[in-house]
C-alpha positions as CSV (number, residue, x, y, z in Angstrom):
1,M,110.0,80.2,116.5
2,A,109.5,77.2,119.7
3,K,112.1,74.4,119.4
4,K,109.1,72.3,119.6
5,K,107.5,73.9,116.6
6,N,110.4,73.5,114.3
7,R,110.7,69.6,114.9
8,R,107.0,69.3,113.9
9,N,107.6,70.7,110.7
10,R,110.6,69.8,109.2
11,G,108.4,67.3,107.3
12,N,105.9,68.0,104.9
13,N,103.9,64.6,105.4
14,A,101.9,66.0,108.9
15,K,98.0,65.3,108.1
16,K,96.3,67.2,111.1
17,K,98.6,70.5,112.1
18,T,99.9,72.9,110.0
19,P,103.5,72.2,108.5
20,V,106.0,75.2,109.3
21,V,109.0,75.9,107.5
22,D,111.9,76.1,110.4
23,P,112.2,79.8,110.2
24,S,115.3,79.8,112.8
25,K,117.4,77.8,110.1
26,P,118.1,78.0,106.6
27,V,115.1,76.4,104.5
28,P,116.2,73.0,103.3
29,I,115.9,72.6,99.9
30,S,113.5,69.6,100.0
31,D,111.0,72.1,101.5
32,N,111.7,74.8,99.4
33,A,111.9,73.5,96.0
34,A,109.1,75.1,94.2
35,A,110.3,78.7,95.8
36,V,111.8,79.9,92.7
37,G,108.8,79.3,90.3
38,V,108.6,77.6,87.1
39,T,108.2,78.6,83.4
40,P,106.1,76.3,81.7
41,P,108.2,74.0,78.7
42,P,109.9,76.1,75.8
43,Q,107.0,74.8,72.9
44,A,104.4,76.6,75.1
45,K,104.3,80.5,74.7
46,V,105.1,81.1,78.2
47,E,104.4,84.8,78.2
48,D,100.9,84.4,76.9
49,V,99.0,84.4,80.4
50,T,96.0,83.5,79.5
51,K,97.1,79.5,77.7
52,P,95.5,76.5,79.1
53,V,97.1,74.4,82.3
54,E,98.3,72.0,79.9
55,K,101.6,74.0,79.5
56,S,102.7,73.7,83.5
57,K,102.1,70.1,83.6
58,P,105.7,69.1,82.8
59,A,106.9,71.4,84.9
60,A,105.0,70.4,87.8
61,K,106.5,66.9,87.4
62,S,109.9,68.1,87.4
63,T,109.4,70.0,90.9
64,E,109.5,66.3,92.3
65,A,112.4,65.6,90.5
66,S,114.5,68.8,91.0
67,K,114.1,67.1,94.8
68,K,115.3,63.9,94.3
69,N,118.4,64.9,91.5
70,G,119.2,69.0,91.9
71,N,118.1,69.9,88.7
72,G,115.0,68.7,87.5
73,A,116.3,66.9,84.6
74,S,114.4,63.7,85.6
75,K,113.7,61.2,82.7
76,K,110.2,60.7,84.3
77,G,109.6,64.5,84.5
78,K,110.5,64.8,80.7
79,K,108.9,61.8,79.6
80,G,108.0,61.7,76.0
81,K,109.7,65.3,75.3
82,K,113.2,66.0,73.8
83,S,115.7,67.7,76.2
84,P,116.4,71.4,75.8
85,K,118.9,72.4,73.3
86,H,120.9,74.1,76.1
87,T,121.6,70.6,77.7
88,E,122.9,68.7,74.8
89,K,126.7,68.5,75.2
90,K,129.3,69.8,72.8
91,P,132.8,69.8,72.7
92,S,133.8,73.6,74.5
93,K,137.2,74.5,75.8
94,L,136.5,75.8,79.5
95,P,138.0,79.0,80.3
96,P,141.8,78.3,81.6
97,A,140.9,79.7,85.1
98,L,137.6,77.6,85.4
99,K,139.5,74.5,84.4
100,S,142.3,75.2,86.9
101,S,139.9,75.5,89.4
102,L,137.7,72.6,89.1
103,S,139.3,70.4,91.8
104,L,138.0,73.1,94.6
105,F,134.3,72.0,94.0
106,S,132.3,68.8,94.0
107,P,131.1,66.5,90.9
108,S,127.9,68.0,91.0
109,Q,129.4,71.6,90.7
110,Q,132.0,70.4,88.1
111,E,129.2,69.0,85.9
112,L,127.1,72.5,86.5
113,A,129.9,74.8,85.2
114,R,130.5,72.3,82.3
115,K,127.1,72.7,81.5
116,L,127.1,76.4,81.7
117,C,129.6,76.9,79.5
118,E,129.1,74.3,76.8
119,L,125.5,75.9,76.0
120,P,125.3,76.8,72.3
121,G,126.6,79.7,70.3
122,S,126.2,83.0,72.0
123,T,124.3,81.8,75.1
124,N,127.3,79.9,77.2
125,Q,128.0,81.2,80.4
126,C,131.8,81.3,80.0
127,H,132.4,85.2,80.9
128,L,131.1,84.0,84.5
129,F,134.8,82.4,84.9
130,T,136.9,84.6,82.8
131,D,138.2,87.3,85.6
132,W,138.9,84.5,88.1
133,S,142.5,84.0,89.4
134,D,144.2,80.8,88.1
135,G,144.3,77.6,90.2
136,E,143.5,77.6,94.2
137,G,143.6,81.2,94.4
138,N,140.3,82.7,96.0
139,S,139.0,79.5,96.9
140,E,136.6,80.4,99.2
141,E,135.1,83.1,97.4
142,K,135.0,80.5,94.2
143,K,133.4,77.7,96.6
144,E,130.5,80.1,97.5
145,F,130.2,81.5,93.4
146,M,129.5,77.8,92.8
147,A,127.3,76.7,95.5
148,K,125.1,80.0,94.7
149,L,124.8,78.8,91.3
150,E,124.3,75.1,92.9
151,S,121.5,76.5,94.8
152,V,119.5,78.3,91.8
153,N,119.9,75.1,90.3
154,E,118.5,72.6,92.4
155,N,115.6,75.3,93.4
156,Y,114.3,76.0,89.8
157,P,112.3,72.8,89.1
158,D,112.0,73.3,85.5
159,G,115.5,72.0,84.1
160,G,117.6,73.8,87.0
161,L,119.8,76.3,86.3
162,V,120.0,75.7,82.6
163,G,116.4,75.5,82.3
164,Y,115.8,78.9,83.8
165,L,118.4,80.2,80.8
166,N,116.9,78.3,78.2
167,N,113.0,79.8,79.2
168,A,114.9,83.1,79.3
169,V,116.0,82.8,76.2
170,G,112.8,82.0,74.6
171,L,110.7,84.6,76.6
172,L,113.5,87.4,75.5
173,E,113.1,86.7,71.7
174,K,109.5,86.8,72.3
175,S,110.1,90.3,73.9
176,R,112.5,91.6,71.2
177,R,110.3,90.6,68.3
178,G,107.4,92.2,70.1
179,E,104.6,89.5,70.4
180,N,101.3,90.0,71.7
181,P,100.9,87.6,74.3
182,L,97.0,88.7,73.8
183,E,96.7,88.3,69.9
184,G,93.2,86.2,68.9
185,W,91.6,87.0,72.2
186,T,88.5,89.0,72.4
187,P,88.1,91.0,75.9
188,S,84.4,91.4,77.9
189,V,83.2,92.5,81.0
190,P,83.8,89.7,83.9
191,K,81.2,87.8,86.1
192,G,81.4,89.9,89.6
193,E,79.8,92.4,91.7
194,A,80.1,96.2,92.6
195,F,78.7,97.5,96.1
196,E,78.3,100.8,97.6
197,V,78.7,100.5,101.4
198,G,75.8,100.4,103.6
199,T,73.1,99.6,101.2
200,D,70.7,96.6,101.2
201,A,72.6,94.3,98.2
202,F,75.8,95.4,100.5
203,L,74.5,94.0,104.0
204,R,72.8,91.0,102.6
205,T,75.9,89.9,100.9
206,E,77.9,90.5,104.2
207,K,75.7,88.8,106.1
208,L,75.6,86.0,104.0
209,G,79.8,86.2,104.2
210,L,79.5,86.2,107.9
211,E,78.1,82.5,107.6
212,E,81.6,81.9,106.0
213,V,84.3,83.5,107.4
214,G,84.6,81.0,110.6
215,R,86.0,78.5,107.9
216,C,88.9,81.0,106.2
217,G,92.6,80.3,106.4
218,F,94.8,84.0,105.6
219,V,97.6,84.5,103.5
220,L,100.1,87.2,104.2
221,V,102.5,88.1,101.4
222,A,104.8,90.0,103.2
223,G,108.1,89.7,101.9
224,G,109.3,93.2,101.7
225,L,111.5,95.4,104.2
226,G,110.8,99.4,104.7
227,E,113.8,100.7,103.4
228,R,112.0,102.3,100.5
229,L,109.8,104.2,102.8
230,G,112.9,105.4,104.9
231,Y,112.2,102.5,107.5
232,G,114.7,100.2,108.6
233,D,112.7,97.4,109.6
234,I,110.1,95.0,108.0
235,K,107.3,96.7,106.7
236,I,104.3,94.9,108.8
237,G,106.0,96.1,111.9
238,L,105.0,99.5,110.7
239,P,102.6,101.3,113.1
240,T,99.3,101.7,111.2
241,E,98.9,104.5,113.1
242,L,99.8,106.7,115.9
243,A,96.7,106.9,118.2
244,T,97.6,103.0,119.7
245,G,100.5,102.3,117.7
246,T,99.3,99.1,116.6
247,T,101.2,97.3,113.9
248,Y,100.0,96.2,110.7
249,I,100.8,92.6,111.6
250,Q,99.3,93.2,115.0
251,F,95.9,94.8,113.2
252,Y,95.6,92.0,110.9
253,I,96.3,89.0,113.7
254,E,93.9,90.8,116.1
255,T,91.2,91.2,113.1
256,I,91.5,87.5,112.3
257,L,91.4,86.7,116.1
258,A,88.0,89.0,116.4
259,F,86.6,86.7,113.5
260,Q,87.7,83.6,114.8
261,S,85.7,84.7,118.4
262,R,82.4,85.4,117.0
263,Y,82.1,83.1,114.0
264,A,84.4,79.9,114.0
265,V,82.8,77.6,116.6
266,G,85.8,75.4,117.7
267,K,88.4,76.1,115.2
268,K,91.3,78.3,115.2
269,L,91.7,80.4,111.9
270,P,95.3,79.7,110.5
271,L,97.9,82.3,109.0
272,C,100.8,81.8,106.7
273,I,103.1,84.3,106.5
274,M,105.3,84.3,103.4
275,T,108.8,85.9,104.1
276,S,112.1,86.3,102.5
277,G,115.5,85.6,103.8
278,D,115.9,89.3,104.6
279,T,112.7,89.6,106.4
280,N,112.3,86.2,107.8
281,D,114.3,86.1,111.2
282,K,112.9,89.7,111.9
283,T,109.0,88.7,111.2
284,V,110.3,85.7,113.6
285,A,111.5,87.9,116.4
286,L,108.8,90.2,116.1
287,L,105.8,87.5,116.2
288,S,108.1,86.0,119.3
289,K,108.6,89.1,121.4
290,N,104.9,90.0,121.4
291,N,103.7,86.5,121.8
292,Y,102.4,86.4,118.4
293,F,100.0,89.2,119.3
294,G,97.6,86.7,121.0
295,M,97.2,84.0,118.4
296,D,98.2,80.4,119.3
297,E,101.7,79.5,117.9
298,D,100.7,76.7,116.0
299,Q,97.9,78.7,114.1
300,I,101.0,80.5,112.3
301,T,103.1,78.7,109.5
302,I,106.3,80.7,108.0
303,V,106.7,79.7,104.3
304,V,110.2,81.3,103.0
305,Q,110.5,82.5,99.7
306,G,114.0,81.6,97.7
307,K,116.8,84.0,97.2
308,G,115.2,85.0,93.7
309,V,116.7,83.9,90.4
310,P,120.0,85.3,88.3
311,A,119.6,88.4,86.9
312,L,120.4,88.7,83.0
313,N,122.3,90.9,81.1
314,D,121.2,90.5,77.5
315,N,118.9,88.7,74.8
316,D,121.4,85.9,74.8
317,A,120.4,85.1,78.9
318,H,124.1,85.8,80.0
319,I,124.1,85.8,83.8
320,A,124.8,89.3,85.1
321,P,127.9,89.2,87.3
322,T,128.1,91.1,90.5
323,P,130.0,94.7,89.3
324,N,133.5,95.0,90.0
325,N,133.0,91.2,91.9
326,P,133.8,87.9,89.4
327,Y,133.2,85.9,92.3
328,D,129.2,86.7,92.6
329,I,126.3,87.4,90.4
330,Q,123.3,89.3,90.6
331,M,120.1,88.2,91.9
332,K,116.8,89.4,91.5
333,P,113.1,88.6,93.1
334,H,111.4,86.1,91.0
335,G,108.0,87.5,92.4
336,H,104.8,87.0,94.7
337,G,103.6,84.0,92.7
338,D,106.2,81.9,94.1
339,I,103.9,82.2,97.2
340,H,101.1,79.4,95.4
341,A,104.2,76.9,94.9
342,L,105.0,77.0,98.5
343,L,101.7,76.5,99.7
344,H,101.5,73.5,98.0
345,S,105.3,72.3,98.9
346,N,105.1,73.1,102.1
347,G,101.7,71.1,102.9
348,V,99.9,73.9,104.1
349,A,96.8,74.3,101.9
350,K,96.1,70.9,102.1
351,S,96.4,70.6,105.8
352,W,94.4,73.6,106.3
353,L,91.7,71.7,103.8
354,E,92.0,68.8,106.5
355,Q,91.4,71.1,109.5
356,G,87.9,71.9,107.9
357,M,89.0,75.4,106.4
358,K,86.8,76.1,102.8
359,W,88.5,79.5,102.0
360,T,91.9,81.0,101.7
361,V,92.3,84.7,102.1
362,F,95.5,86.6,100.2
363,F,96.5,90.1,101.2
364,Q,99.4,92.0,101.4
365,D,101.8,93.9,103.6
366,T,100.6,97.2,104.3
367,N,97.0,97.4,103.2
368,G,95.1,98.5,106.4
369,L,91.8,98.4,104.8
370,A,92.4,95.2,103.6
371,F,89.6,93.4,105.5
372,H,86.8,95.7,105.1
373,T,85.8,93.4,102.1
374,L,86.4,90.2,103.5
375,A,82.8,89.1,104.6
376,L,81.4,91.0,101.7
377,S,84.0,88.9,99.2
378,L,82.6,85.4,100.6
379,G,79.1,86.4,100.3
380,V,79.9,87.1,96.6
381,S,82.0,83.9,96.2
382,S,79.4,81.7,97.7
383,K,76.8,83.2,95.7
384,L,78.4,82.6,92.5
385,G,80.2,79.4,93.2
386,L,83.3,81.1,92.2
387,I,87.1,79.0,92.4
388,M,88.5,82.5,92.7
389,N,87.4,86.1,93.7
390,S,89.6,89.2,92.6
391,I,88.9,91.9,95.6
392,T,89.1,95.1,92.8
393,C,87.8,98.7,93.3
394,P,86.1,100.8,90.2
395,R,88.9,102.3,88.0
396,K,88.7,105.1,85.3
397,A,89.4,104.1,81.7
398,K,92.9,104.1,81.1
399,Q,93.6,104.6,84.6
400,A,97.2,102.8,85.4
401,I,95.7,99.8,87.0
402,G,95.6,96.5,85.6
403,A,91.9,95.5,85.0
404,I,89.9,92.2,85.7
405,T,89.0,91.0,82.1
406,K,87.1,88.2,80.7
407,L,89.1,86.6,77.8
408,T,87.5,84.2,75.3
409,K,89.4,82.7,72.1
410,G,87.1,80.1,70.2
411,D,86.1,77.5,73.4
412,Q,88.9,78.8,75.8
413,E,87.9,81.2,78.5
414,R,90.2,82.8,81.1
415,T,89.4,85.8,83.4
416,L,92.3,87.4,84.8
417,N,94.3,90.8,85.4
418,V,95.3,92.6,82.0
419,E,97.6,95.5,82.2
420,Y,96.0,98.7,81.6
421,N,98.4,99.7,78.8
422,Q,97.0,96.3,77.1
423,L,93.3,96.8,77.5
424,D,92.8,99.6,75.4
425,P,94.5,98.4,72.3
426,L,93.1,95.2,72.8
427,L,89.1,96.6,72.8
428,R,89.8,98.4,69.9
429,A,91.5,95.5,67.9
430,T,88.3,93.5,68.9
431,G,85.6,95.8,67.5
432,H,85.3,98.5,70.1
433,D,86.3,101.6,68.3
434,D,86.4,103.7,71.7
435,G,89.1,101.5,73.4
436,D,88.6,101.3,77.4
437,V,85.8,104.3,78.2
438,N,83.9,105.3,81.2
439,D,80.2,104.1,81.2
440,A,77.1,105.4,82.7
441,S,78.5,104.9,86.1
442,G,81.6,106.9,85.6
443,F,83.9,104.4,85.5
444,S,85.0,101.6,83.4
445,P,83.2,98.4,83.1
446,F,86.5,96.6,83.9
447,P,87.0,96.8,87.6
448,G,91.0,97.6,88.9
449,N,92.9,94.6,90.7
450,I,94.7,95.2,93.9
451,N,95.8,91.9,94.2
452,Q,93.7,90.8,97.1
453,L,92.4,87.5,96.4
454,L,90.0,85.0,97.7
455,F,90.1,81.3,96.6
456,N,87.7,78.3,97.3
457,L,90.2,75.9,99.2
458,E,89.0,72.3,97.9
459,S,89.4,73.5,94.4
460,Y,92.4,75.4,95.2
461,V,94.1,72.5,96.6
462,Q,92.6,70.1,93.5
463,V,94.8,72.6,91.3
464,L,97.7,72.6,93.4
465,E,97.8,69.0,93.1
466,R,98.0,69.3,89.6
467,T,100.4,72.1,88.8
468,K,102.7,71.9,92.0
469,G,101.6,75.9,92.5
470,V,103.9,76.7,89.1
471,M,102.8,79.9,87.5
472,P,103.5,81.4,84.4
473,E,106.7,83.6,83.8
474,F,107.3,86.8,81.9
475,V,110.0,89.1,81.2
476,N,110.3,92.8,81.0
477,P,113.5,94.2,79.8
478,K,113.7,97.9,79.4
479,Y,115.8,98.6,76.4
480,K,118.3,101.2,75.6
481,D,118.1,101.1,71.6
482,A,115.4,100.7,69.1
483,E,116.3,97.3,68.0
484,K,115.7,96.2,71.3
485,T,119.2,94.1,71.7
486,I,120.4,96.4,74.9
487,F,119.2,96.6,78.3
488,K,119.5,99.2,80.3
489,K,119.7,97.6,83.6
490,P,119.7,93.6,84.0
491,T,116.4,91.4,83.9
492,R,114.8,88.5,85.4
493,L,111.8,85.9,85.0
494,E,109.2,86.9,87.3
495,C,105.7,85.2,88.1
496,M,102.7,87.0,89.8
497,M,100.0,85.2,92.3
498,Q,97.2,86.7,90.8
499,D,97.9,84.6,87.5
500,F,96.4,81.7,89.2
501,P,93.2,81.8,86.4
502,T,95.9,80.8,83.9
503,T,96.1,77.4,85.6
504,L,92.3,76.5,85.4
505,E,91.0,73.8,83.3
506,G,87.5,73.2,81.5
507,A,84.6,74.1,83.4
508,E,87.1,76.0,86.1
509,T,87.6,78.9,84.0
510,E,84.1,79.7,84.4
511,K,84.1,80.1,88.0
512,V,86.5,83.2,88.4
513,G,84.8,86.6,89.5
514,F,85.5,89.8,91.3
515,T,83.7,91.8,94.1
516,S,84.2,95.7,93.7
517,L,84.2,98.4,96.5
518,S,85.2,101.9,96.1
519,S,89.4,102.1,97.1
520,E,88.8,104.4,99.5
521,L,87.5,101.6,101.6
522,C,89.6,98.6,100.3
523,F,92.9,99.9,99.2
524,S,95.4,102.3,100.6
525,P,98.7,100.6,100.5
526,V,102.3,102.0,102.4
527,K,104.6,101.4,99.4
528,N,106.6,104.9,98.6
529,A,109.0,107.1,100.4
530,T,107.7,110.6,101.5
531,A,109.3,112.5,98.2
532,D,108.0,110.4,95.6
533,G,104.9,110.3,97.3
534,A,104.4,114.0,97.2
535,A,105.7,113.8,93.4
536,L,103.0,111.4,92.9
537,Q,100.2,113.2,94.5
538,A,101.2,116.1,92.8
539,K,100.3,114.4,89.3
540,G,96.9,113.3,90.6
541,S,98.2,109.8,91.7
542,P,97.7,108.2,95.1
543,P,100.8,108.8,97.2
544,G,100.9,105.5,99.2
545,V,102.8,106.6,102.0
546,A,102.7,106.3,105.7
547,A,100.7,109.4,106.3
548,T,97.9,108.9,103.9
549,G,97.6,105.2,104.9
550,E,97.0,106.3,108.5
551,A,94.8,109.2,107.0
552,D,92.9,106.8,104.6
553,Q,92.3,104.1,107.4
554,S,90.8,106.7,109.3
555,S,88.7,108.4,106.9
556,A,87.2,104.5,105.5
557,V,86.1,104.1,109.2
558,C,84.1,107.5,109.3
559,E,82.3,106.7,105.7
560,L,81.5,103.4,107.4
561,L,79.6,105.4,110.4
562,R,78.1,107.7,107.5
563,S,77.0,104.8,106.0
564,L,74.9,103.8,109.1
565,G,73.7,107.6,109.8
566,C,76.0,109.0,112.2
567,R,76.7,112.5,111.6
568,V,80.6,112.7,111.2
569,Q,81.9,115.8,109.9
570,E,85.2,116.3,107.8
571,G,88.0,118.0,108.5
572,G,89.8,120.3,106.4
573,K,93.2,119.7,104.3
574,V,96.3,119.8,106.3
575,T,100.0,119.2,104.7
576,F,102.9,117.5,106.4
577,S,106.1,116.7,104.4
578,G,104.5,118.2,100.8
579,I,101.8,115.3,101.5
580,D,97.9,116.7,101.9
581,I,95.8,114.9,104.1
582,R,92.4,115.3,105.7
583,S,92.4,116.8,109.2
584,G,90.5,114.5,110.6
585,P,88.4,113.6,112.6
586,D,89.8,110.0,113.3
587,C,88.5,107.3,114.1
588,V,90.4,104.0,115.5
589,L,87.6,101.0,116.1
590,K,89.6,98.2,117.5
591,P,88.8,94.6,115.8
592,S,87.7,93.7,119.5
593,F,84.8,96.3,119.0
594,A,83.8,95.9,115.3
595,A,85.3,94.3,112.4
596,C,82.5,94.7,109.5
597,V,79.5,97.4,108.6
598,T,77.1,94.7,110.0
599,E,78.7,94.6,113.1
600,F,79.1,98.3,113.3
601,K,75.4,98.3,112.9
602,K,75.1,96.5,116.4
603,K,77.3,98.7,117.9
604,F,75.7,101.7,117.0
605,P,71.8,101.0,117.5
606,N,70.6,104.7,116.9
607,P,73.4,105.9,114.5
608,S,71.4,109.7,114.5
609,A,72.1,110.1,118.2
610,V,76.2,110.2,117.2
611,S,78.0,112.8,116.5
612,I,81.8,113.5,115.8
613,S,83.2,117.0,115.0
614,G,85.7,117.1,112.4
615,R,88.7,117.9,114.6
616,S,88.3,114.6,116.9
617,S,89.8,111.6,117.8
618,L,88.1,108.5,119.0
619,V,89.5,105.1,120.2
620,L,86.9,102.3,120.8
621,S,87.8,98.6,122.2
622,G,86.3,95.7,123.2
623,D,83.5,93.4,122.1
624,G,80.9,94.6,125.2
625,L,80.9,98.0,124.4
626,V,78.0,99.8,122.4
627,I,77.4,103.4,122.0
628,E,73.8,104.5,121.8
629,S,74.6,107.7,122.0
630,L,77.5,110.0,121.9
631,H,78.4,113.8,121.1
632,L,82.0,113.9,120.7
633,D,84.3,117.2,120.2
634,G,87.7,116.5,121.1
635,A,89.7,113.2,121.8
636,L,88.0,110.3,123.9
637,V,89.2,107.1,124.4
638,I,86.8,104.0,125.7
639,E,88.1,100.3,126.9
640,C,85.9,97.6,127.4
641,E,87.8,94.9,129.2
642,E,87.1,91.3,127.8
643,G,84.2,89.6,130.0
644,A,83.2,93.2,130.4
645,S,79.8,95.0,128.7
646,G,79.3,98.8,129.1
647,V,76.4,101.1,127.2
648,I,77.4,105.0,126.0
649,Q,74.3,106.8,126.5
650,D,74.0,110.4,126.3
651,L,77.5,110.9,126.5
652,S,78.9,114.4,125.4
653,V,83.0,115.3,125.7
654,K,84.3,118.4,124.3
655,N,88.1,118.7,125.3
656,K,91.2,120.2,123.9
657,G,91.7,116.9,122.2
658,W,94.8,115.6,120.0
659,V,96.8,117.7,117.5
660,K,99.3,116.8,114.7
661,V,102.1,118.4,115.4
662,S,104.8,119.1,112.2
663,D,107.9,117.0,113.1
664,E,109.6,116.6,109.6
665,A,113.0,116.2,111.2
666,S,112.3,113.9,113.9
667,K,115.0,111.1,114.9
668,D,112.3,108.3,115.1
669,E,111.9,107.3,111.7
670,V,108.1,106.4,112.3
671,I,107.5,110.0,113.5
672,R,109.7,111.3,110.3
673,M,108.2,109.4,107.4
674,R,104.9,110.9,108.2
675,G,106.0,114.3,109.3
676,Y,104.3,114.9,112.5
677,H,104.0,113.6,115.7
678,I,100.8,113.5,117.9
679,S,100.4,116.3,121.0
680,R,97.5,114.8,123.4
681,L,96.6,117.7,124.8
682,E,93.2,116.7,126.5
683,T,91.9,113.2,126.6
684,E,88.6,111.7,128.1
685,K,89.4,107.9,129.0
686,I,86.8,105.7,129.9
687,V,87.1,101.7,131.2
688,F,84.6,99.3,131.4
689,K,85.9,96.7,134.1
690,K,85.1,93.2,134.3
691,D,83.9,93.3,138.0
692,G,81.6,96.0,136.7
693,S,83.1,99.1,137.9
694,I,83.7,102.2,135.7
695,D,87.2,104.1,135.6
696,G,86.9,107.8,134.0
697,N,84.3,110.3,134.5
698,Y,81.3,108.8,133.0
699,P,78.3,111.0,133.8
700,I,75.2,108.6,133.3
701,E,72.8,110.4,135.8
702,Q,73.7,113.6,134.6
703,P,74.7,114.1,130.9
704,V,76.6,117.1,129.6
705,E,73.6,119.5,128.4
706,T,75.9,122.0,126.5
707,P,74.5,121.7,122.7
708,V,76.7,119.6,120.5
709,E,76.0,121.2,116.9
710,K,77.0,124.5,118.5
711,S,80.2,123.3,119.4
712,I,81.0,121.4,116.2
713,E,79.9,124.3,114.2
714,T,82.3,126.7,115.8
715,V,85.0,123.7,115.6
716,V,84.7,123.8,111.7
717,G,85.1,127.1,111.7
718,D,88.4,127.3,113.0
719,L,89.6,124.5,110.7
720,S,90.3,126.9,107.9
721,K,92.6,128.8,110.0
722,P,96.5,128.1,109.7
723,A,97.6,126.9,113.2
724,S,100.8,127.5,115.3
725,E,102.1,125.0,117.6
726,E,101.2,127.5,120.6
727,E,97.5,127.9,119.2
728,Q,97.0,124.0,118.9
729,E,93.8,125.0,116.9
730,G,92.2,124.6,113.2
731,D,93.0,122.2,110.9
732,T,95.9,120.2,112.5
733,Q,93.5,119.3,115.5
734,C,93.2,115.3,115.1
735,C,94.9,112.0,116.2
736,A,96.4,109.7,114.4
737,G,94.8,108.0,111.6
738,C,92.8,104.3,111.9
739,T,93.2,101.0,110.8
740,I,90.6,99.0,112.7
741,M,86.9,98.3,110.9
């Protein structure tokens, strides 16, 4: 970003302005020391995510030590504790190639190499050097190799690289033995509230949340590239829909700015984006090129996740060399749990608290429905006094999605995510003979986790100060053999951001709950390639592809309009590239128009006078726009300039509209990954200008008299017809889906 911003953010001691990691340069170790996460000390059952937070305290202390001496082995950090076995020096013969190459390395690198080779028994790492050339041959490759090991050593705060390997050996042994991390814990339904959209309870709670939305900081966990989707750029740069071409990052920022303009009196709502080494430069370039999509530059903080942790080949935690290259090692992501440590080490959360923020919202990179629950969840957190609120959706019993569960053991309590394959046997083992079953609602009483989180910021900062943001780690190797001694592929230690409740103590543990809303309204991530999505859909699972992400966003808006009383018809099913979606209608309501259900009610004051056919396309933008009565059978775009006002009354539009046309072989990857492009056959466009004039055909004096109900019925009849590209009829007539709420 701008040089001025970079200078200001090199330090982490700023009190009034959000510190920002310099995204134009490699992240200094001192700024990113906690980026790879920490495993609690060996004596704790680190894979047991239900253990009390005390296990994290030594690791938190060593975070500071790692910044000072590069390996986290500070006496202060390990006070009162024995050194890990792996740090005990024992006579060992260095591999000849390493011994003859030591002069190439710095003293600290030489010491690290010796430590790795002196690890006890079968856990030593001599194999990393046995295929090296002797002496000074391949000197540059050797230097780069040791620099990578040293970087891991400096960034991993619980004992450096040796600590990572020590923790891995313990976790891998427990995995091999099949230890159950939930042994002894009793599950029960957690504290929280479930809602149906549009009900009095929903609207009351959302109204309460709107009083809080002007004091939110937002955290976007956006470390991913779009390669898996068939997209060659960062995922947040993907268009959410084709009607306006709005990208995910643009949509998120526009939504935050909409809430800011209406509810944040005299405040800027800050946004922090977690990037990776692969995505950081592209993220900065996208923001800069688009003038930060309307945000002030100083509202945005970028923190860069570390390059990961070493992959491990076996139960002895042997680091996995890169195939056919003895001068490199395989690295794997450490998990999105790193975000908590980054918010702490870069001073972001504390700075937001000092700026007057009260809440922190975590969301992920390609879920266009994420903000439908924002005000609602704020209302729940405010009512129940929650420190952490997990946004959830109803889940069927045994459905393959993690479940938010209250766990108790004696006087200990934890409310956290339990994986679906652990919940059912845990229930059976604790007196629930039927296991995980649906209740009278038709769903399991344990709601499904979607990894969207809301924190009370003051409490969150207090926990970060105590724990340094360190999350417990786990390991999940895939074994080839029944004895669990051979891995199918290298594994690594990981951590997850939703395991934050494991760091809570005492009465804090009682202040964790959930907010539940139908998944059709809050969760439709774009994460899979089209072919993989088609296979998932055939099995009855959500496909999670670009086409369904777009269609689901539009369907959610239509459902919100129906909840108000608008007459919104539903189009038929169409298929593109093997993916089934609804043909329409497609509604893009920009955040500048409305950003939550309460605002929708104000924008559609007479909902029964609004009807939209199943093939229609509607795009609305502008804070000053109100729709009193509208009958739409085609494509309509209405814009209201900033500072202008416009009221739509008795408007009837019928035209050819917009049509999705199959385009599976398009050279444009955005089109190809959806399987279609939009053909804009005919569009009615109206623009309310700031000077009071109106562009477009808006016959206020002489509204169209054609009965819309008849037109709509005719169109619905056509929806069942197979459509040719020439006819442009039936199910394919619709615009792109909507990401806007």
